[in-house]
Gaussian input, Z-matrix of N, CA and C with variables (Angstrom, degrees):
# hf/3-21g

backbone

0 1
 N
 C     1     B1
 C     2     B2     1     A1
 N     3     B3     2     A2     1     D1
 C     4     B4     3     A3     2     D2
 C     5     B5     4     A4     3     D3
 N     6     B6     5     A5     4     D4
 C     7     B7     6     A6     5     D5
 C     8     B8     7     A7     6     D6
 N     9     B9     8     A8     7     D7
 C    10    B10     9     A9     8     D8
 C    11    B11    10    A10     9     D9
 N    12    B12    11    A11    10    D10
 C    13    B13    12    A12    11    D11
 C    14    B14    13    A13    12    D12
 N    15    B15    14    A14    13    D13
 C    16    B16    15    A15    14    D14
 C    17    B17    16    A16    15    D15
 N    18    B18    17    A17    16    D16
 C    19    B19    18    A18    17    D17
 C    20    B20    19    A19    18    D18
 N    21    B21    20    A20    19    D19
 C    22    B22    21    A21    20    D20
 C    23    B23    22    A22    21    D21
 N    24    B24    23    A23    22    D22
 C    25    B25    24    A24    23    D23
 C    26    B26    25    A25    24    D24
 N    27    B27    26    A26    25    D25
 C    28    B28    27    A27    26    D26
 C    29    B29    28    A28    27    D27
 N    30    B30    29    A29    28    D28
 C    31    B31    30    A30    29    D29
 C    32    B32    31    A31    30    D30
 N    33    B33    32    A32    31    D31
 C    34    B34    33    A33    32    D32
 C    35    B35    34    A34    33    D33
 N    36    B36    35    A35    34    D34
 C    37    B37    36    A36    35    D35
 C    38    B38    37    A37    36    D36
 N    39    B39    38    A38    37    D37
 C    40    B40    39    A39    38    D38
 C    41    B41    40    A40    39    D39
 N    42    B42    41    A41    40    D40
 C    43    B43    42    A42    41    D41
 C    44    B44    43    A43    42    D42
 N    45    B45    44    A44    43    D43
 C    46    B46    45    A45    44    D44
 C    47    B47    46    A46    45    D45
 N    48    B48    47    A47    46    D46
 C    49    B49    48    A48    47    D47
 C    50    B50    49    A49    48    D48
 N    51    B51    50    A50    49    D49
 C    52    B52    51    A51    50    D50
 C    53    B53    52    A52    51    D51
 N    54    B54    53    A53    52    D52
 C    55    B55    54    A54    53    D53
 C    56    B56    55    A55    54    D54
 N    57    B57    56    A56    55    D55
 C    58    B58    57    A57    56    D56
 C    59    B59    58    A58    57    D57
 N    60    B60    59    A59    58    D58
 C    61    B61    60    A60    59    D59
 C    62    B62    61    A61    60    D60
 N    63    B63    62    A62    61    D61
 C    64    B64    63    A63    62    D62
 C    65    B65    64    A64    63    D63
 N    66    B66    65    A65    64    D64
 C    67    B67    66    A66    65    D65
 C    68    B68    67    A67    66    D66
 N    69    B69    68    A68    67    D67
 C    70    B70    69    A69    68    D68
 C    71    B71    70    A70    69    D69
 N    72    B72    71    A71    70    D70
 C    73    B73    72    A72    71    D71
 C    74    B74    73    A73    72    D72
 N    75    B75    74    A74    73    D73
 C    76    B76    75    A75    74    D74
 C    77    B77    76    A76    75    D75
 N    78    B78    77    A77    76    D76
 C    79    B79    78    A78    77    D77
 C    80    B80    79    A79    78    D78
 N    81    B81    80    A80    79    D79
 C    82    B82    81    A81    80    D80
 C    83    B83    82    A82    81    D81
 N    84    B84    83    A83    82    D82
 C    85    B85    84    A84    83    D83
 C    86    B86    85    A85    84    D84
 N    87    B87    86    A86    85    D85
 C    88    B88    87    A87    86    D86
 C    89    B89    88    A88    87    D87
 N    90    B90    89    A89    88    D88
 C    91    B91    90    A90    89    D89
 C    92    B92    91    A91    90    D90
 N    93    B93    92    A92    91    D91
 C    94    B94    93    A93    92    D92
 C    95    B95    94    A94    93    D93
 N    96    B96    95    A95    94    D94
 C    97    B97    96    A96    95    D95
 C    98    B98    97    A97    96    D96
 N    99    B99    98    A98    97    D97
 C   100   B100    99    A99    98    D98
 C   101   B101   100   A100    99    D99
 N   102   B102   101   A101   100   D100
 C   103   B103   102   A102   101   D101
 C   104   B104   103   A103   102   D102
 N   105   B105   104   A104   103   D103
 C   106   B106   105   A105   104   D104
 C   107   B107   106   A106   105   D105
 N   108   B108   107   A107   106   D106
 C   109   B109   108   A108   107   D107
 C   110   B110   109   A109   108   D108
 N   111   B111   110   A110   109   D109
 C   112   B112   111   A111   110   D110
 C   113   B113   112   A112   111   D111
 N   114   B114   113   A113   112   D112
 C   115   B115   114   A114   113   D113
 C   116   B116   115   A115   114   D114
 N   117   B117   116   A116   115   D115
 C   118   B118   117   A117   116   D116
 C   119   B119   118   A118   117   D117
 N   120   B120   119   A119   118   D118
 C   121   B121   120   A120   119   D119
 C   122   B122   121   A121   120   D120
 N   123   B123   122   A122   121   D121
 C   124   B124   123   A123   122   D122
 C   125   B125   124   A124   123   D123
 N   126   B126   125   A125   124   D124
 C   127   B127   126   A126   125   D125
 C   128   B128   127   A127   126   D126
 N   129   B129   128   A128   127   D127
 C   130   B130   129   A129   128   D128
 C   131   B131   130   A130   129   D129
 N   132   B132   131   A131   130   D130
 C   133   B133   132   A132   131   D131
 C   134   B134   133   A133   132   D132
 N   135   B135   134   A134   133   D133
 C   136   B136   135   A135   134   D134
 C   137   B137   136   A136   135   D135
 N   138   B138   137   A137   136   D136
 C   139   B139   138   A138   137   D137
 C   140   B140   139   A139   138   D138
 N   141   B141   140   A140   139   D139
 C   142   B142   141   A141   140   D140
 C   143   B143   142   A142   141   D141
 N   144   B144   143   A143   142   D142
 C   145   B145   144   A144   143   D143
 C   146   B146   145   A145   144   D144
 N   147   B147   146   A146   145   D145
 C   148   B148   147   A147   146   D146
 C   149   B149   148   A148   147   D147
 N   150   B150   149   A149   148   D148
 C   151   B151   150   A150   149   D149
 C   152   B152   151   A151   150   D150
 N   153   B153   152   A152   151   D151
 C   154   B154   153   A153   152   D152
 C   155   B155   154   A154   153   D153
 N   156   B156   155   A155   154   D154
 C   157   B157   156   A156   155   D155
 C   158   B158   157   A157   156   D156
 N   159   B159   158   A158   157   D157
 C   160   B160   159   A159   158   D158
 C   161   B161   160   A160   159   D159
 N   162   B162   161   A161   160   D160
 C   163   B163   162   A162   161   D161
 C   164   B164   163   A163   162   D162
 N   165   B165   164   A164   163   D163
 C   166   B166   165   A165   164   D164
 C   167   B167   166   A166   165   D165
 N   168   B168   167   A167   166   D166
 C   169   B169   168   A168   167   D167
 C   170   B170   169   A169   168   D168
 N   171   B171   170   A170   169   D169
 C   172   B172   171   A171   170   D170
 C   173   B173   172   A172   171   D171
 N   174   B174   173   A173   172   D172
 C   175   B175   174   A174   173   D173
 C   176   B176   175   A175   174   D174
 N   177   B177   176   A176   175   D175
 C   178   B178   177   A177   176   D176
 C   179   B179   178   A178   177   D177
 N   180   B180   179   A179   178   D178
 C   181   B181   180   A180   179   D179
 C   182   B182   181   A181   180   D180
 N   183   B183   182   A182   181   D181
 C   184   B184   183   A183   182   D182
 C   185   B185   184   A184   183   D183
 N   186   B186   185   A185   184   D184
 C   187   B187   186   A186   185   D185
 C   188   B188   187   A187   186   D186
 N   189   B189   188   A188   187   D187
 C   190   B190   189   A189   188   D188
 C   191   B191   190   A190   189   D189
 N   192   B192   191   A191   190   D190
 C   193   B193   192   A192   191   D191
 C   194   B194   193   A193   192   D192
 N   195   B195   194   A194   193   D193
 C   196   B196   195   A195   194   D194
 C   197   B197   196   A196   195   D195
 N   198   B198   197   A197   196   D196
 C   199   B199   198   A198   197   D197
 C   200   B200   199   A199   198   D198
 N   201   B201   200   A200   199   D199
 C   202   B202   201   A201   200   D200
 C   203   B203   202   A202   201   D201

   B1=1.3376
   B2=1.5272
   B3=1.3239
   B4=1.4331
   B5=1.5257
   B6=1.3247
   B7=1.4478
   B8=1.5384
   B9=1.4325
   B10=1.3993
   B11=1.5332
   B12=1.3245
   B13=1.4806
   B14=1.4982
   B15=1.2843
   B16=1.5001
   B17=1.4638
   B18=1.3211
   B19=1.3769
   B20=1.5643
   B21=1.3285
   B22=1.4723
   B23=1.5120
   B24=1.3647
   B25=1.3736
   B26=1.5153
   B27=1.2824
   B28=1.4155
   B29=1.5535
   B30=1.3465
   B31=1.4379
   B32=1.5241
   B33=1.3020
   B34=1.3961
   B35=1.4494
   B36=1.2080
   B37=1.5156
   B38=1.5398
   B39=1.3714
   B40=1.3770
   B41=1.5517
   B42=1.3552
   B43=1.4436
   B44=1.5547
   B45=1.2504
   B46=1.4894
   B47=1.5498
   B48=1.3191
   B49=1.4834
   B50=1.5508
   B51=1.4255
   B52=1.4682
   B53=1.4861
   B54=1.3723
   B55=1.4184
   B56=1.5517
   B57=1.2702
   B58=1.4094
   B59=1.4969
   B60=1.2949
   B61=1.3846
   B62=1.5216
   B63=1.2444
   B64=1.4050
   B65=1.4963
   B66=1.2492
   B67=1.5271
   B68=1.5848
   B69=1.2967
   B70=1.4208
   B71=1.4988
   B72=1.3712
   B73=1.4253
   B74=1.5003
   B75=1.3582
   B76=1.3900
   B77=1.5625
   B78=1.2731
   B79=1.4429
   B80=1.5692
   B81=1.3141
   B82=1.4211
   B83=1.5252
   B84=1.3124
   B85=1.4900
   B86=1.4994
   B87=1.3134
   B88=1.4766
   B89=1.3874
   B90=1.3217
   B91=1.5387
   B92=1.4458
   B93=1.4104
   B94=1.4955
   B95=1.5671
   B96=1.3415
   B97=1.4734
   B98=1.5880
   B99=1.2830
   B100=1.4373
   B101=1.5327
   B102=1.3361
   B103=1.5168
   B104=1.5268
   B105=1.3942
   B106=1.3956
   B107=1.5388
   B108=1.3080
   B109=1.5128
   B110=1.4695
   B111=1.3072
   B112=1.4639
   B113=1.5085
   B114=1.3702
   B115=1.4579
   B116=1.4973
   B117=1.3882
   B118=1.5404
   B119=1.4862
   B120=1.2512
   B121=1.4394
   B122=1.5525
   B123=1.3435
   B124=1.4813
   B125=1.5376
   B126=1.3067
   B127=1.3805
   B128=1.5751
   B129=1.3198
   B130=1.5358
   B131=1.5512
   B132=1.3461
   B133=1.5466
   B134=1.4493
   B135=1.2801
   B136=1.4634
   B137=1.5454
   B138=1.3490
   B139=1.4683
   B140=1.4916
   B141=1.2659
   B142=1.4966
   B143=1.5321
   B144=1.2959
   B145=1.4419
   B146=1.4919
   B147=1.3749
   B148=1.5527
   B149=1.5238
   B150=1.4520
   B151=1.4810
   B152=1.5471
   B153=1.3076
   B154=1.4694
   B155=1.4711
   B156=1.3771
   B157=1.5316
   B158=1.4841
   B159=1.2520
   B160=1.4811
   B161=1.5572
   B162=1.3271
   B163=1.4676
   B164=1.6359
   B165=1.3139
   B166=1.4892
   B167=1.5262
   B168=1.3255
   B169=1.4348
   B170=1.4904
   B171=1.3200
   B172=1.4384
   B173=1.4970
   B174=1.4814
   B175=1.3802
   B176=1.4980
   B177=1.2882
   B178=1.4494
   B179=1.5783
   B180=1.3544
   B181=1.4323
   B182=1.5632
   B183=1.3582
   B184=1.3690
   B185=1.5931
   B186=1.1678
   B187=1.5242
   B188=1.4822
   B189=1.4053
   B190=1.4135
   B191=1.4657
   B192=1.2950
   B193=1.4930
   B194=1.5169
   B195=1.4048
   B196=1.4262
   B197=1.5137
   B198=1.3489
   B199=1.4198
   B200=1.4686
   B201=1.2623
   B202=1.4870
   B203=1.4802
   A1=108.63
   A2=118.03
   A3=122.83
   A4=110.54
   A5=114.86
   A6=121.01
   A7=103.27
   A8=114.58
   A9=118.71
   A10=110.68
   A11=115.19
   A12=125.55
   A13=109.01
   A14=116.72
   A15=122.14
   A16=115.52
   A17=121.68
   A18=126.46
   A19=113.70
   A20=112.50
   A21=120.31
   A22=113.31
   A23=119.77
   A24=123.35
   A25=108.94
   A26=117.69
   A27=119.68
   A28=109.49
   A29=119.59
   A30=124.07
   A31=111.73
   A32=120.93
   A33=121.39
   A34=113.49
   A35=120.70
   A36=126.37
   A37=109.79
   A38=114.24
   A39=120.24
   A40=109.97
   A41=114.80
   A42=116.70
   A43=115.35
   A44=112.41
   A45=117.37
   A46=106.42
   A47=113.66
   A48=117.46
   A49=105.18
   A50=111.65
   A51=111.97
   A52=108.24
   A53=116.77
   A54=125.53
   A55=108.13
   A56=119.60
   A57=123.67
   A58=107.62
   A59=116.45
   A60=123.69
   A61=113.66
   A62=120.74
   A63=125.22
   A64=109.90
   A65=115.18
   A66=118.71
   A67=105.08
   A68=116.81
   A69=124.48
   A70=109.84
   A71=119.00
   A72=123.07
   A73=111.56
   A74=121.48
   A75=128.26
   A76=107.52
   A77=117.39
   A78=121.95
   A79=110.07
   A80=117.50
   A81=119.43
   A82=114.03
   A83=114.67
   A84=118.49
   A85=114.37
   A86=116.17
   A87=119.59
   A88=111.15
   A89=116.94
   A90=121.22
   A91=114.50
   A92=115.26
   A93=120.31
   A94=105.86
   A95=116.50
   A96=125.41
   A97=104.36
   A98=117.48
   A99=125.56
   A100=111.87
   A101=110.37
   A102=118.22
   A103=110.12
   A104=115.83
   A105=119.46
   A106=117.34
   A107=112.63
   A108=113.92
   A109=114.74
   A110=116.67
   A111=117.86
   A112=111.81
   A113=113.97
   A114=117.28
   A115=114.24
   A116=115.04
   A117=116.11
   A118=107.48
   A119=121.62
   A120=121.20
   A121=112.45
   A122=112.28
   A123=117.18
   A124=111.81
   A125=119.77
   A126=121.15
   A127=107.85
   A128=112.08
   A129=116.63
   A130=112.18
   A131=112.50
   A132=117.29
   A133=113.12
   A134=122.38
   A135=124.98
   A136=110.13
   A137=112.38
   A138=117.27
   A139=109.78
   A140=118.73
   A141=127.06
   A142=105.24
   A143=116.11
   A144=119.17
   A145=112.29
   A146=111.70
   A147=116.14
   A148=108.79
   A149=116.36
   A150=116.71
   A151=108.66
   A152=120.29
   A153=125.51
   A154=108.63
   A155=114.62
   A156=117.63
   A157=107.75
   A158=124.33
   A159=122.25
   A160=109.82
   A161=121.29
   A162=123.97
   A163=107.77
   A164=115.70
   A165=119.44
   A166=112.64
   A167=120.11
   A168=119.59
   A169=116.23
   A170=117.03
   A171=121.14
   A172=109.74
   A173=120.54
   A174=116.80
   A175=116.30
   A176=117.69
   A177=119.46
   A178=109.13
   A179=117.37
   A180=117.60
   A181=111.15
   A182=118.36
   A183=118.37
   A184=114.11
   A185=116.51
   A186=118.75
   A187=110.47
   A188=119.56
   A189=122.50
   A190=113.26
   A191=121.38
   A192=130.02
   A193=111.44
   A194=112.82
   A195=113.41
   A196=116.60
   A197=116.22
   A198=125.00
   A199=106.47
   A200=122.36
   A201=126.10
   A202=110.52
   D1=132.06
   D2=179.92
   D3=-123.11
   D4=161.26
   D5=-178.36
   D6=-103.57
   D7=124.84
   D8=174.83
   D9=-122.30
   D10=162.00
   D11=174.88
   D12=-94.31
   D13=102.41
   D14=173.73
   D15=-106.68
   D16=110.18
   D17=-176.57
   D18=48.26
   D19=44.01
   D20=176.94
   D21=78.38
   D22=11.75
   D23=175.42
   D24=-118.40
   D25=136.13
   D26=176.13
   D27=-85.03
   D28=129.95
   D29=-174.24
   D30=-139.90
   D31=143.47
   D32=171.85
   D33=-70.92
   D34=133.55
   D35=-178.63
   D36=-124.35
   D37=125.00
   D38=176.42
   D39=-76.45
   D40=122.56
   D41=179.96
   D42=-67.24
   D43=-49.70
   D44=-173.91
   D45=-136.61
   D46=130.68
   D47=179.49
   D48=-102.88
   D49=121.31
   D50=178.30
   D51=-92.53
   D52=131.74
   D53=-178.08
   D54=-66.45
   D55=143.79
   D56=179.61
   D57=-111.54
   D58=125.78
   D59=-177.67
   D60=-98.00
   D61=126.33
   D62=-178.73
   D63=-98.52
   D64=132.65
   D65=174.45
   D66=-89.56
   D67=160.14
   D68=-178.51
   D69=-59.30
   D70=-41.35
   D71=-179.20
   D72=-62.92
   D73=-42.20
   D74=179.05
   D75=-60.88
   D76=-47.35
   D77=-177.47
   D78=-62.93
   D79=-42.04
   D80=178.62
   D81=-68.10
   D82=-35.70
   D83=173.86
   D84=-64.78
   D85=-31.00
   D86=176.25
   D87=-71.96
   D88=-43.75
   D89=171.74
   D90=-56.04
   D91=-40.80
   D92=-175.52
   D93=-64.65
   D94=-45.37
   D95=-173.03
   D96=-61.11
   D97=-46.59
   D98=-179.85
   D99=-56.88
   D100=-48.24
   D101=-174.72
   D102=-66.61
   D103=-42.59
   D104=176.46
   D105=-61.34
   D106=-39.73
   D107=171.35
   D108=-70.20
   D109=-33.88
   D110=173.57
   D111=-63.34
   D112=-45.20
   D113=-179.12
   D114=-56.83
   D115=-34.35
   D116=179.58
   D117=-69.99
   D118=-21.14
   D119=-174.62
   D120=-90.16
   D121=-29.75
   D122=-175.13
   D123=-86.06
   D124=157.25
   D125=173.60
   D126=-87.96
   D127=134.27
   D128=-173.24
   D129=-69.78
   D130=-17.64
   D131=178.04
   D132=-76.19
   D133=-19.11
   D134=178.79
   D135=-79.67
   D136=165.73
   D137=-179.40
   D138=-69.43
   D139=-39.19
   D140=-175.58
   D141=-64.83
   D142=-47.53
   D143=-176.12
   D144=-65.07
   D145=-37.73
   D146=-178.38
   D147=-68.74
   D148=-35.10
   D149=-176.36
   D150=-73.85
   D151=-32.25
   D152=174.64
   D153=-60.05
   D154=-51.09
   D155=-173.77
   D156=-69.00
   D157=-26.82
   D158=177.55
   D159=-73.59
   D160=-28.64
   D161=-171.99
   D162=-79.15
   D163=-24.96
   D164=-175.26
   D165=-64.25
   D166=-47.10
   D167=173.60
   D168=-62.40
   D169=-33.01
   D170=179.30
   D171=-68.03
   D172=-43.31
   D173=173.50
   D174=-67.09
   D175=-35.38
   D176=176.66
   D177=-58.66
   D178=-43.56
   D179=-177.90
   D180=-69.90
   D181=-34.14
   D182=174.04
   D183=-67.30
   D184=-34.98
   D185=175.61
   D186=-66.19
   D187=-42.96
   D188=175.34
   D189=-59.44
   D190=-42.54
   D191=174.11
   D192=-54.10
   D193=-43.57
   D194=179.35
   D195=-74.87
   D196=-16.61
   D197=-175.62
   D198=-78.79
   D199=-24.92
   D200=-171.53
   D201=-79.81

C-alpha cells in the first residue's frame, strides 16, 4: 500500500489487488452460516421460516459430499 496525493488529499492506494478464489465448499459454508442465522430470527411456523429450515439439511449434505 502506498500513499498518493489525489486532488490535494493524501490517500492510501492499493498497488495490486489479489483476486480471491472461492471454492465450492467455502461458498456452501457461507450460505449455511447465513441460513442458520436467518433461521434463528424467523418464526418456524411461517412459510419463510419453514423453507429456511428445509434448506439447512440440504446444504449440510452438500458440504459432506464435497468433503469426501
